[in-house]
C-alpha positions in Angstrom: -2.4 -5.9 -9.5 -4.2 -6.6 -6.2 -2.8 -5.6 -2.9 -3.9 -7.4 0.3 -3.0 -5.6 3.6 -2.5 -7.5 6.9 -4.4 -6.3 9.9 -5.3 -7.4 13.4 -8.9 -8.2 14.2 -9.9 -6.0 17.2 -13.8 -6.4 17.2 -16.2 -9.0 15.8 -19.8 -8.1 14.8 -22.8 -9.7 13.0 -24.2 -7.1 10.6 -27.6 -8.4 9.4 -26.3 -12.0 9.1 -22.9 -11.1 7.7 -19.9 -11.5 9.9 -18.0 -8.2 10.1 -15.4 -6.7 12.4 -13.0 -3.9 13.0 -9.4 -4.5 11.8 -6.4 -2.5 12.9 -3.9 -1.7 10.3 -1.0 -0.3 12.3 -3.2 2.3 14.1 -5.8 2.8 11.4 -9.0 0.9 12.1 -11.6 0.0 9.5 -14.8 -2.0 9.3 -14.2 -5.2 7.3 -16.4 -8.0 6.0 -15.2 -11.3 7.6 -17.5 -13.6 5.6 -14.7 -15.4 3.8 -12.9 -16.2 7.1 -16.0 -16.7 9.3 -15.4 -19.3 11.9 -11.6 -19.1 11.4 -10.8 -15.8 13.1 -11.1 -14.4 16.6 -10.0 -11.2 18.2 -6.3 -10.6 18.0 -5.9 -12.9 14.9 -4.4 -11.4 11.7 -6.1 -11.4 8.4 -5.2 -10.2 4.9 -7.7 -7.6 3.7 -8.4 -6.6 0.1 -11.0 -3.9 -0.7 -12.8 -4.3 2.6 -12.9 -8.1 2.7 -10.7 -10.3 4.8 -9.6 -13.0 2.3 -7.4 -15.2 4.5 -6.1 -15.6 8.0 -2.3 -15.3 8.5 -0.1 -15.7 11.5 1.4 -12.7 13.3 4.9 -13.3 12.0 3.7 -13.3 8.4 1.7 -10.1 9.0 4.8 -8.4 10.4 6.9 -9.4 7.5 4.3 -8.0 5.1 4.1 -4.8 7.0 7.9 -4.4 6.8 7.9 -5.0 3.0 5.1 -2.4 2.6 7.1 0.0 4.8 10.2 -0.5 2.7 8.2 0.0 -0.5 6.9 3.3 0.9 10.4 4.4 1.7 11.6 3.6 -1.8 8.8 5.6 -3.3 9.7 8.5 -1.1 13.4 8.3 -2.0 12.6 8.2 -5.7 10.4 11.3 -5.4 13.1 13.1 -3.4 15.8 12.1 -5.9 13.7 13.4 -8.8 13.1 16.6 -7.0 16.7 17.4 -6.3 18.3 16.1 -9.4 18.4 18.6 -12.3 16.3 17.7 -15.2 18.3 16.7 -18.3 18.9 19.7 -20.5 18.1 19.8 -24.2 21.1 20.6 -26.4 21.1 24.2 -27.4 21.2 25.1 -31.0 22.3 28.6 -31.9 19.8 30.5 -33.9 20.6 30.7 -37.5 23.1 27.9 -37.3 21.1 25.7 -39.7 21.5 28.2 -42.5 25.1 28.9 -41.9 24.6 32.4 -40.4 26.2 33.3 -37.2 24.0 34.0 -34.2 
């Protein structure tokens, strides 16, 4: 499964003939290759980034919806982990020693 994360373009660069830039992912900034969206994006535009490459431009509303879904997924993961941590593990049924051969324990 592939996951593309939306981010806001905050800087544009030309790195040896390749369009690159800095993209802000909710406070985390990363250098991103913009070759696939060259000529389509400007500063403050939103892009979907997959493994360091901006693969498409999206509008701000779509980027915000995607951020919200990712945030909810993160909360669900946290809740599952917490639930597993506080719920007692299922117990194996106990068999008394010697019960199989008819002797009393």
